[in-house]
C-alpha positions as semicolon CSV with decimal commas, in nm:
position;residue;x (nm);y (nm);z (nm)
1;M;3,821;-3,335;-2,931
2;V;3,932;-3,537;-2,626
3;F;3,821;-3,501;-2,263
4;F;3,997;-3,612;-1,944
5;S;3,880;-3,743;-1,606
6;W;4,080;-3,843;-1,297
7;A;3,822;-4,107;-1,198
8;R;3,649;-4,375;-1,407
9;P;3,397;-4,179;-1,620
10;S;3,034;-4,209;-1,512
11;P;2,730;-4,213;-1,743
12;E;2,691;-3,841;-1,667
13;D;3,052;-3,785;-1,780
14;W;2,987;-3,972;-2,110
15;K;2,675;-3,765;-2,177
16;S;2,855;-3,440;-2,098
17;C;3,145;-3,539;-2,325
18;I;2,908;-3,617;-2,613
19;D;2,699;-3,303;-2,554
20;R;3,007;-3,077;-2,542
21;S;3,151;-3,228;-2,859
22;D;2,856;-3,075;-3,052
23;T;2,981;-3,141;-3,405
24;L;3,259;-3,386;-3,467
25;N;3,553;-3,227;-3,642
26;Y;3,650;-3,501;-3,888
27;D;3,765;-3,400;-4,232
28;A;3,490;-3,506;-4,474
29;K;3,733;-3,713;-4,685
30;Y;3,791;-3,949;-4,390
31;I;3,427;-4,009;-4,294
32;G;3,342;-4,368;-4,386
33;A;3,677;-4,421;-4,560
34;S;3,734;-4,752;-4,383
35;A;3,410;-4,888;-4,535
36;N;3,610;-4,947;-4,854
37;P;3,772;-5,291;-4,900
38;L;4,121;-5,328;-4,754
39;N;4,276;-5,392;-5,099
40;S;4,130;-5,064;-5,222
41;L;4,264;-4,876;-4,918
42;K;4,613;-5,025;-4,964
43;Q;4,621;-4,943;-5,337
44;D;4,491;-4,589;-5,288
45;K;4,747;-4,516;-5,011
46;G;4,554;-4,198;-4,928
47;L;4,492;-4,292;-4,566
48;S;4,842;-4,426;-4,500
49;K;4,993;-4,123;-4,672
50;D;4,794;-3,904;-4,431
51;G;4,935;-4,090;-4,128
52;F;4,671;-4,357;-4,070
53;F;4,777;-4,713;-3,992
54;L;4,575;-4,984;-4,168
55;N;4,531;-5,271;-3,926
56;H;4,345;-5,576;-4,055
57;K;4,338;-5,904;-3,866
58;R;4,115;-6,209;-3,897
59;V;4,067;-6,487;-3,646
60;L;3,837;-6,784;-3,697
61;V;3,610;-6,809;-3,392
62;G;3,376;-7,072;-3,535
63;S;3,141;-7,122;-3,823
64;G;2,772;-7,128;-3,895
65;I;2,482;-6,892;-3,852
66;D;2,473;-6,929;-3,471
67;T;2,839;-6,825;-3,439
68;Y;2,778;-6,534;-3,678
69;E;2,478;-6,410;-3,477
70;K;2,666;-6,441;-3,146
71;G;2,959;-6,245;-3,292
72;K;2,731;-5,979;-3,436
73;N;2,550;-5,942;-3,101
74;A;2,885;-5,912;-2,922
75;L;2,992;-5,631;-3,157
76;Q;2,657;-5,453;-3,126
77;S;2,687;-5,455;-2,746
78;W;3,048;-5,327;-2,766
79;R;3,198;-5,633;-2,596
80;H;3,522;-5,573;-2,788
81;F;3,558;-5,269;-2,557
82;G;3,463;-5,464;-2,243
83;L;3,799;-5,426;-2,069
84;D;3,909;-5,291;-1,731
85;W;4,094;-5,010;-1,907
86;A;3,859;-4,933;-2,200
87;F;3,484;-4,931;-2,247
88;V;3,185;-4,796;-2,438
89;D;2,835;-4,787;-2,293
90;P;2,699;-5,129;-2,403
91;K;2,355;-4,974;-2,462
92;T;2,495;-4,758;-2,744
93;R;2,315;-4,849;-3,067
94;T;2,520;-4,927;-3,377
95;Q;2,314;-4,702;-3,603
96;V;2,440;-4,435;-3,840
97;G;2,455;-4,101;-3,662
98;E;2,463;-4,248;-3,310
99;K;2,710;-4,055;-3,093
100;F;2,905;-4,240;-2,826
101;C;3,204;-4,202;-2,599
102;V;3,507;-4,433;-2,587
103;C;3,666;-4,424;-2,240
104;V;4,029;-4,536;-2,209
105;K;4,249;-4,542;-1,899
106;E;4,585;-4,386;-1,973
107;F;4,864;-4,376;-1,712
108;L;4,693;-4,128;-1,482
109;P;4,381;-3,979;-1,640
110;W;4,093;-4,145;-1,816
111;V;4,055;-4,021;-2,173
112;M;3,705;-3,977;-2,316
113;M;3,675;-3,958;-2,693
114;P;3,340;-3,859;-2,846
115;L;3,272;-4,043;-3,171
116;K;2,988;-4,113;-3,408
117;V;2,883;-4,424;-3,601
118;V;2,931;-4,323;-3,965
119;Y;2,829;-4,645;-4,141
120;V;2,675;-4,984;-4,075
121;D;2,701;-5,259;-4,335
122;E;2,551;-5,607;-4,323
123;K;2,565;-5,849;-4,614
124;K;2,410;-6,193;-4,630
125;K;2,464;-6,409;-4,937
126;G;2,353;-6,761;-5,010
127;K;2,126;-7,011;-4,845
128;E;2,077;-7,022;-4,467
129;K;2,311;-7,321;-4,407
130;Q;2,585;-7,213;-4,649
131;S;2,563;-6,837;-4,639
132;L;2,849;-6,592;-4,649
133;S;2,761;-6,310;-4,415
134;S;2,939;-5,995;-4,309
135;F;2,856;-5,730;-4,050
136;S;3,059;-5,414;-3,998
137;F;3,028;-5,064;-3,863
138;G;3,267;-4,774;-3,846
139;S;3,320;-4,471;-3,630
140;G;3,545;-4,170;-3,669
141;W;3,865;-4,359;-3,596
142;G;3,822;-4,724;-3,692
143;R;3,625;-5,007;-3,834
144;T;3,493;-5,313;-3,657
145;V;3,419;-5,606;-3,885
146;L;3,278;-5,953;-3,843
147;N;3,316;-6,184;-4,146
């Protein structure tokens, strides 16, 4: 379900969009599918066969626990959507079941897409100084990962 607005959506518009979406109409086989490792998704080919594009990019932004925590905080406050033409309410919690609205400026209208956080995964391995940590969460149409 997608909603349109001629002006930049307000907090009232986001709430209305989420409230009107009631139940999200995702096929159960897709819910949380991107939580699986990329190699598994590529081998299975179920998602790509159904028309989904698997996009996986990594960029080194630093190292150490401080960099990890800053990156995790940026993801949890939706800074990856902090653009002039796309945004999510930065107060939206990254907790399973949390509904939110992605607002994107198309050519003329703004598009509002109601979504729901379907999984949150955080892994910490090793000692504090040499740990391998991972934080990710997924919604109905993508996965955001910090490794």
